[in-house]
Structures are given as C-alpha cells and as structure tokens.
N, C-alpha and C positions, 0 to 999 in steps of 0.2 A: 894085337899077335903081331909079330913080324916073325915073314917068311923069308928064306935067299932066295934070290935066283939071279938073272944079271944083274937086277938091280932092287932094291931093298920094298918092298910091300908094305903097305903099312892096312892095320883092322880099319875099319871102318862101325861107324855102328848099325846093327842090325847084321853083321858077319861080313862087310862085302869090304871088299879092299880097294883100293884105289892103285893102278897100274903106277909104275916110275916114279916115285915121291922121290925129291930131291932131299934127301935128308940136311944137308947141310944149308939150302936157300928156307928149309922151314927151319932151322935154328937159327939163322941170322936174320928169318922174321921174330922170333920169338925175340930175341936179344933187341932186335930192333925196339921192338913193341912195350917189354919190360922197363928198355932204356926210356922212352917216350909216358909210358905211367909214371915212372920214377921219378922225370922230370917236371911234370903235372902233379904227383903228390909233394916235390919239392915247392912248387910254386904254388900251392893251395897253402901250405905248412908259413911258410913265409906271409902271404896273406893274412890266414890266423893270426899270426905272430904281432902282422900290421892291427887287426882287428882289436887281440887283446892290448895292446901297445896304446891304443885310443877310448880303449874301454876303462882300463887302468885311471890314463890321463882324465877321464869325466869323471872319472868317481873320484880320486881325489879333489879336481874341481867342485864336485856336488858337495864332498864333504868340508871343504874348505868354505864355499860357502853359506855352509847347513852351519858351521862354527860363529858367522861373521850374522848370520842370521840371527842366530839364537843370542851372540852376545847384543847387537839391538834391540834384540828383545825383553830381556833384563834390561838394559839401561830403558825403554818404555816405561817399563812395569814398574821402575824403579821413579819416574817422571809423574808417571801416573797415580801411584803412592803418595809420593809427594803434594801432588796438587789435592789429590783427597784429604792428605791431614790439615792442609790449606784450610780448603774448604768448609771443614769440621771446624776448626782455629777460628774462621770465619764466620760462621751461625752462630758458635758460640757466644761471640761477640755482638754481633747482631742482635741474641736476644737479651741479652743482658743490657745491652742498649736498650731495645726496648721495654725493659722494665724500670731502666732510668727515665724514657722519655714519658710514659704512665705517669711517675712523682713530678713532671714538671707541671707548670700553668701554661694554659690552652692562650693565644692571643687576643680570643677575647676576653680571657679572665684578665689579662695586664691591662687591656684598655677599659673594663672596666673599675680598676684599680687606678690606673691614671686617670681616670673622670671623678674619683673620689675623691684623688689626692689635690686635684684641680681645685675642688671643690671648699675644702677646708684647707687648703693652703694659706699659709699669714701672709703671704708677700703679696699674692695675687686675688685673691678674696678680700672683702670689703666685710670686715665684721662691724656688726652697731652691740653695744652695751645694752644694757639690762633699761637705765636710764630711758637712754636716745631712744628706743625703742620705746619706751612708756609714751614721750614727749612727741613722737611720728605719732602716734594712735591718737593722743589728744588731741592733735592740733587736727586730724583727719575727723574727728567726731565734730567737733566744734564749728568745722567749714561747714558740715552737713548741715545743722543746722539752726 
C-alpha cells in the first residue's frame, strides 16, 4: 500500500513503510535487472541452441557410423557364410578321399607285389625246365654216392 505525503511511501512486509522511496530509481533498477535477466536468458538460449546443434551433429555422426558398421557386419557375415560353405565342401571332399584311400593298396602291399613280380619275371628270373631239374637232381645224387 502506498500513501501520499511529500514523497511516496512504500509498504514493506509486516506493515512497515520505507520513507522516501524513489519510485523512478526503483523502476530504473527493475528495468535494469529485467534487461540483465533478458540478456542472460538470451545467452542461455544461444548456448542451448549450440548444444542442441552439437548433439544433433553427434547423433547424425553416430547414425552414419552405425549404418557403416551394420554394412560392415553384413559383409563380414556374408564372408563367414561363404567360408563356412567352403569348409563344408572341403570336409565332404576329404571324406570322399578318405573312402577312396581305404580302397587303395598300402605301400607295403605294393612292395610285396613287386617282390613277387620280380620272382616270377621271365626277364630277370631264371626258370628251369622239368628235364633240367631232374638232371641236376640226378647229378647231385650220383655225386653223393
């Protein structure tokens, strides 16, 4: 509540009055403070705009990197799938080869065959006819007696 005397009085809390309050100075101070608060709010809004812009840029960067990563992971997955297919093919081929190897002769078997062939080879072996053998036996028997 204000009362008029020579100057304006201002009612303070608890009903006290402050004598000689300069309303003009008070208005100027309030305007100054309001301007200061407006300036601070404007600065805060500008800062907030910059922060929002940075966050948007970061989000865009993260989305781009995630898309690139997704593409890379898909490529890696395709390569792994291809390698898996190739391994399955190789395993199948190894099993087939193992079955074929089971049917083949061992080295020791081949050596035995060579030895038998060498024994009966007419080029390297000397065969005796029946008559030659009988004659040789008779000679040996006569030599002993």
